[in-house]
KOLKOL-111849 format. One line per field, with one value per residue (C-alpha): residue number from 1; x, y, z; residue in one letter. Coordinates in nm, 4 decimals. Each point is the difference from the previous one (the first is absolute). Example, Ala and Ser with C-alpha at 12.3 -4.5 7.8 and 13.67 -1.06 7.14 Angstrom:
<nodes>
num: 1;2 $
xx: 1.2300;0.1370 $
yy: -0.4500;0.3440 $
zz: 0.7800;-0.0660 $
residuo: a;s $
</nodes>
This chain:
<nodes>
num: 1;2;3;4;5;6;7;8;9;10;11;12;13;14;15;16;17;18;19;20;21;22;23;24;25;26;27;28;29;30;31;32;33;34;35;36;37;38;39;40;41;42;43;44;45;46;47;48;49;50;51;52;53;54;55;56;57;58;59;60;61;62;63;64;65;66;67;68;69;70;71;72;73;74;75;76;77;78;79;80;81;82;83;84;85;86;87;88;89;90;91;92;93;94;95;96;97;98;99;100;101;102;103;104;105;106;107;108;109;110;111;112;113;114;115;116;117;118;119;120;121;122;123;124;125;126;127;128;129;130;131;132;133;134;135;136;137;138;139;140;141;142;143;144;145;146;147;148;149;150;151;152;153;154;155;156;157;158;159;160;161;162;163;164;165;166;167;168;169;170;171;172;173;174;175;176;177;178;179;180;181;182;183;184;185;186;187;188;189;190;191;192;193;194;195;196;197;198;199;200;201;202;203;204;205;206;207;208;209;210;211;212;213;214;215;216;217;218;219;220;221;222;223;224;225;226;227;228;229;230;231;232;233;234;235;236;237;238;239;240;241;242;243;244;245;246;247;248;249;250;251;252;253;254;255;256;257;258;259;260;261;262;263;264;265;266;267;268;269;270;271;272;273;274;275 $
xx: 13.9894;0.0606;-0.0795;0.3300;-0.1558;-0.0389;0.3526;0.1556;-0.0015;-0.0747;-0.3603;-0.1292;0.2233;-0.2887;-0.1837;-0.0555;0.1393;0.1177;0.3341;0.1780;0.2930;0.3308;-0.2422;-0.2997;-0.0641;-0.1936;-0.0510;-0.1764;-0.2035;0.0696;0.2959;0.3161;0.3493;-0.1848;-0.2730;0.3086;0.3041;-0.0597;-0.3677;-0.1637;-0.1925;-0.1598;0.1558;-0.2430;-0.0653;-0.1597;-0.1188;-0.0065;-0.1336;-0.3208;0.0326;0.0029;0.2683;-0.0307;0.2026;0.2141;-0.1872;0.3292;0.1877;0.3350;0.2193;0.3058;0.1189;0.0646;0.3227;-0.0255;-0.2606;0.2194;0.2890;0.2394;0.2232;-0.1119;0.2053;0.1967;0.3506;0.0951;0.0437;0.2688;-0.1704;-0.2715;0.1501;-0.0309;-0.2101;-0.3059;-0.2173;-0.3648;-0.1758;-0.3325;-0.2446;-0.2283;0.0589;-0.2369;0.0757;-0.0503;0.1988;0.0306;0.4051;0.0603;-0.1195;0.1798;0.2538;-0.0089;-0.2354;0.0422;0.2938;0.1352;0.3310;-0.0458;0.0196;-0.3557;-0.0419;-0.3616;-0.1267;-0.2642;-0.1174;-0.0970;0.2861;-0.1620;-0.0393;0.3669;0.0685;-0.1969;0.0911;0.3590;-0.0472;-0.2055;0.2658;0.3345;0.1602;-0.0622;0.1235;0.3273;0.1160;-0.0648;-0.2622;-0.3086;-0.0160;-0.2896;0.0104;-0.2740;-0.0206;-0.3172;-0.0381;0.0007;0.2694;0.2288;0.2652;0.2226;0.0930;0.2224;-0.0571;0.0049;0.0952;-0.2724;-0.0158;-0.4421;-0.2490;-0.2820;-0.3479;-0.2780;-0.3198;0.1340;-0.0399;-0.3557;-0.1390;0.1564;-0.1968;-0.3341;0.0454;0.0027;0.3426;0.1337;0.2976;0.1434;0.0016;0.1251;0.2356;0.1362;0.0824;0.1978;0.2020;-0.0094;0.1698;0.2419;0.1625;-0.0419;0.3514;-0.0769;-0.2074;-0.0983;-0.3461;-0.3181;-0.2357;-0.3500;-0.2923;-0.3367;-0.3953;-0.0469;-0.0231;0.2664;-0.2464;-0.0430;0.3240;0.2843;-0.1550;0.0052;0.3656;0.1421;-0.2004;-0.0823;-0.3297;0.2413;-0.0688;0.2371;0.3086;0.0587;-0.1664;0.0706;-0.1090;0.1542;0.3639;-0.1234;-0.1068;0.3430;0.1964;-0.1813;-0.0119;0.2961;-0.1405;0.0473;-0.1347;-0.3547;-0.1766;-0.2897;-0.0686;-0.3063;0.0771;-0.2674;-0.1592;0.2003;0.2096;0.3569;0.1674;0.3211;0.2389;0.3891;0.1954;0.0561;0.3710;0.2594;-0.0470;-0.3589;0.0395;0.2376;-0.2608;-0.2739;0.1639;0.0441;-0.3439;-0.0717;0.2347;-0.2063;-0.3497;0.0998;0.2247;-0.1852;-0.0932;0.1609;-0.0864;-0.1413;-0.1440;0.0073;0.2440;-0.1710;0.0400 $
yy: 10.9112;-0.1809;-0.3576;-0.2277;-0.2044;0.2591;0.0549;-0.3223;-0.1793;0.0800;-0.1626;0.2519;0.3143;0.2048;0.0119;0.3758;0.0345;0.3137;0.1209;-0.1402;0.1084;-0.1968;-0.0057;-0.2415;-0.3344;-0.2699;-0.3314;-0.2979;-0.2419;0.2586;-0.2798;0.1208;-0.1140;-0.1163;-0.1830;-0.2064;0.0262;-0.3147;-0.2088;-0.3270;-0.1202;-0.3075;-0.2023;0.0255;-0.3163;0.0792;-0.1684;0.2280;-0.2335;-0.0692;0.3728;-0.0470;0.0600;-0.0676;0.1013;-0.2681;0.0014;0.0109;0.3513;0.0667;0.3619;0.1138;0.3272;0.2036;-0.0048;-0.3833;0.0164;0.2301;-0.2889;0.2980;0.0181;0.2483;0.2967;-0.1959;0.2124;-0.2562;-0.2400;0.0951;-0.2033;0.0971;0.3889;-0.0424;0.1850;-0.1485;0.2242;-0.0432;0.1728;0.1456;0.0440;0.2966;0.1527;0.3031;0.2043;-0.3094;0.0185;-0.3542;0.0002;0.2827;-0.2084;-0.3249;0.1815;0.2322;-0.2086;-0.3988;-0.2064;0.1016;0.1528;0.0401;0.1406;-0.0258;0.1889;0.1158;0.0106;0.2362;0.0629;0.3854;0.2385;0.2044;-0.2630;-0.0986;0.3800;0.0408;-0.3109;0.0691;0.3752;-0.1725;-0.2912;0.2081;-0.1252;-0.3960;0.0769;0.1701;-0.2573;-0.3037;-0.1477;0.0804;0.1107;0.0844;-0.0546;0.1011;-0.2952;-0.2359;-0.2947;-0.2259;0.1255;0.0904;0.0978;0.1803;-0.3196;-0.2677;-0.3956;-0.1631;0.3059;0.0024;-0.2674;0.0745;0.1546;0.1728;0.0976;0.1541;0.0939;0.0260;-0.3676;-0.0072;0.3214;-0.1410;-0.2897;0.2182;0.1498;-0.3444;0.0762;-0.2782;-0.0482;0.3178;-0.2241;-0.2612;0.2850;0.1187;-0.3208;-0.1128;0.3009;-0.0310;-0.3441;0.1542;0.2082;-0.2159;-0.2147;-0.3667;-0.1507;0.3716;0.1245;0.1265;0.1112;0.1575;0.1177;-0.0312;-0.0313;-0.2643;-0.3492;-0.2417;-0.1547;0.2689;0.2210;-0.2385;-0.1715;0.3397;0.0942;-0.3333;-0.0596;-0.3206;0.0328;0.0772;-0.2084;-0.2897;0.0396;-0.3811;-0.3340;0.0467;0.2631;-0.1373;0.0463;0.3637;0.1275;-0.1683;0.1649;0.3518;0.0556;0.1743;-0.0714;-0.2597;-0.0396;0.1864;0.0499;0.1832;0.1056;0.1161;0.3037;0.2306;0.1484;-0.0350;-0.2728;-0.0421;-0.1636;-0.1044;-0.1922;-0.0837;0.0865;-0.3339;-0.0882;-0.1787;-0.3059;-0.0007;0.0393;-0.2766;-0.2432;0.1438;-0.0973;-0.3413;-0.0368;0.1980;-0.3071;-0.2778;0.0802;0.0779;-0.3289;-0.1813;-0.3308;-0.2656;-0.1588;-0.3128;-0.0978;-0.3921;-0.0702;-0.2133;-0.3268 $
zz: 15.2768;-0.3432;-0.0249;0.0292;-0.2564;-0.3201;-0.0012;0.0656;-0.2957;-0.3956;-0.0191;0.2071;-0.0990;-0.1846;0.3151;0.1711;0.3308;0.2012;0.0967;0.2722;0.2416;0.1762;0.2796;-0.1287;0.0270;-0.1071;0.1555;-0.2382;0.1807;0.2978;0.0992;0.1593;0.1003;0.3656;-0.1988;-0.1567;0.1475;0.2518;-0.0844;0.0494;-0.2643;-0.1765;-0.2727;-0.2906;-0.2750;-0.3008;-0.3247;-0.3485;-0.1598;0.2771;0.0787;0.3065;0.3081;0.4175;0.2748;0.1933;0.3985;0.1239;0.0373;-0.0069;0.0424;-0.2198;-0.0393;-0.3146;0.0040;-0.0307;-0.2821;-0.2207;0.1070;0.1515;0.2864;0.2793;0.0997;0.2816;0.0930;0.1995;-0.2990;-0.2651;-0.2547;0.0179;-0.0735;-0.3787;-0.1934;-0.1382;-0.2489;0.0139;-0.3184;0.0910;-0.3426;-0.0407;0.3215;-0.0124;0.2651;0.3002;0.3202;0.0028;-0.1164;0.2422;0.2905;-0.1477;0.0680;0.3339;0.1836;-0.1615;-0.0312;-0.3528;-0.0502;-0.3340;-0.3097;-0.0679;-0.3903;-0.0372;-0.3677;-0.1759;-0.2769;0.0917;-0.0216;0.2808;0.2091;-0.0111;0.0851;0.2650;0.1556;-0.0222;0.1652;0.2828;0.0538;-0.0495;0.2874;-0.0974;-0.3677;0.1840;0.1992;-0.2697;0.1539;-0.2827;-0.3491;-0.2286;-0.4167;-0.2232;-0.1788;-0.1633;0.2020;-0.3140;-0.1601;0.2918;-0.2451;0.2773;0.1400;-0.1317;0.0203;0.3182;0.2061;0.2425;0.3450;0.0716;-0.1003;0.1533;-0.1790;0.2405;-0.2393;-0.3686;-0.1106;0.1591;-0.1867;-0.3285;0.0669;0.0722;-0.2653;-0.2272;-0.1438;0.0283;-0.2934;0.1768;0.3352;-0.1185;-0.1472;0.3103;0.1052;-0.2442;-0.0025;0.4632;-0.1110;-0.2181;0.2484;0.3476;0.0396;-0.0466;0.3135;0.0696;0.1533;-0.1176;0.2561;-0.1081;0.2174;-0.2022;0.1534;-0.3381;0.0734;-0.1251;-0.2622;-0.1906;0.0205;0.0050;-0.3795;-0.1364;0.1432;-0.1104;-0.2947;0.0897;-0.2318;-0.3207;-0.2808;0.0157;-0.2970;0.0932;-0.0113;0.3723;0.2196;0.2617;-0.1519;-0.1741;0.3476;0.1766;-0.2842;0.0691;0.3263;0.1795;0.3192;0.2629;0.3810;-0.0555;0.3541;0.0210;0.3707;0.1767;0.2303;0.1805;-0.2657;-0.2994;-0.1554;-0.0456;-0.3542;0.0336;-0.2448;-0.1116;-0.3034;-0.1331;-0.0093;-0.2165;0.1737;-0.0321;-0.3931;-0.0442;0.2261;-0.1940;-0.3553;0.1151;0.1069;-0.3396;-0.1984;0.2116;-0.0768;-0.3717;-0.0505;-0.3163;0.0485;-0.1598;-0.3608;0.1287;-0.3198;-0.1070;-0.2340;-0.3444;-0.0217 $
residuo: m;t;i;f;l;c;i;a;f;p;c;l;a;t;c;k;s;t;i;v;g;p;n;d;s;y;e;w;g;d;v;s;l;s;d;i;n;e;y;h;y;y;p;i;e;w;d;a;q;q;s;s;s;y;p;s;k;q;s;n;q;s;t;l;t;a;s;l;n;i;e;p;h;d;l;n;s;i;e;k;q;r;q;q;s;v;l;m;i;g;c;g;n;s;k;l;g;e;e;m;i;e;k;g;a;f;k;g;p;i;v;q;v;d;v;s;r;n;v;v;e;n;m;r;q;r;c;s;d;l;v;s;n;g;s;m;s;f;v;q;d;d;a;t;e;l;s;a;f;r;d;g;m;i;d;a;c;l;d;k;g;l;l;d;a;i;f;c;a;e;d;y;q;q;l;n;q;i;q;n;t;i;s;r;v;l;k;p;g;g;s;f;v;f;f;s;f;s;q;p;e;f;i;l;p;k;l;l;m;y;d;e;p;s;s;t;s;s;a;s;i;d;v;r;r;r;m;p;w;k;n;i;e;v;q;q;l;p;g;i;l;l;y;k;m;q;k;i;e;d;s;d;l;v;k;a;a;h;e;n;k;r;l;i;r;p;k;p;n;r;k;m;k;r;r $
</nodes>
C-alpha cells in the first residue's frame, strides 16, 4: 500500500512509493463518512494574535451536507433534484467520495481531483459504475491551478488531508495558492470545507495569509480586500477539526467597498484662516 499524501500534491511528489491498484485505498486520519456524515461538535473560538483557541462548552449537531451547504438527495422534492457539484481535491484512493454517493445523501456529481495520473486511472476503474451514471468524475489536475475548471462552476469543495499535509510541510505559499484557486472555481456563496488536525490559530493565518506584510497603511483594509471568504467557522469533532467558510458574493464586495470608503475617507481641512 502506498502513502496517499506522497502522491496527492506536488510538494511531496518525489516520495518513493509502491505501486497500488484500483482495489487499494488509504483513509487519511482514519476518517470515514460514518464519522462526519452526521456528527456532534463544539464551536471553536480562536485568536491568532494570542496563539490560542478554546472550544465552547455547548455542543451542537450538524451534517456534512449542511456544512457544504448542499441540499440532501430527496426523491420527494423536485426542487432538491437539481444537481449540485462537489469538488474533492487531493482525493488519492480514499473511498469517501464513493461513500458520499452510495451511503450518504449526495446526488452528485462529485468531481475528484488528484495530481497523479495513476491514481486518477485507478479510481476511474474502481468507480466505473458511478462514472458511467454521471454521479462521479475524475480529473488529473494540480490543486494550485485547477486549470481544468472554469471560474464559478463548482457549488462546494471538500478536502480531507491535502491542506493539512501541506501545512505540516510548511509550504505556506502553496497553501495560500490552493485556497485562492478554490475560491476562483466556486460559485459566489459556495462552501469550502476541510478537515485538519491543526489548530486554527496556527493554520488559518497561513492559509489566509493574515500575517503577510500589508501593502497599505491599514492592515484591516488590506485583509478585507484580499480575503475571499466569509462566515469562517471551526468545529471540534471527535478527534479532528472541521473548517468551513463561504466564498464572498457580489453584495459582500459592494458592502466592503462602502466600508473601505468610510474608513479611508480623508479628514476635512480644519486649518484656521489667517487674520
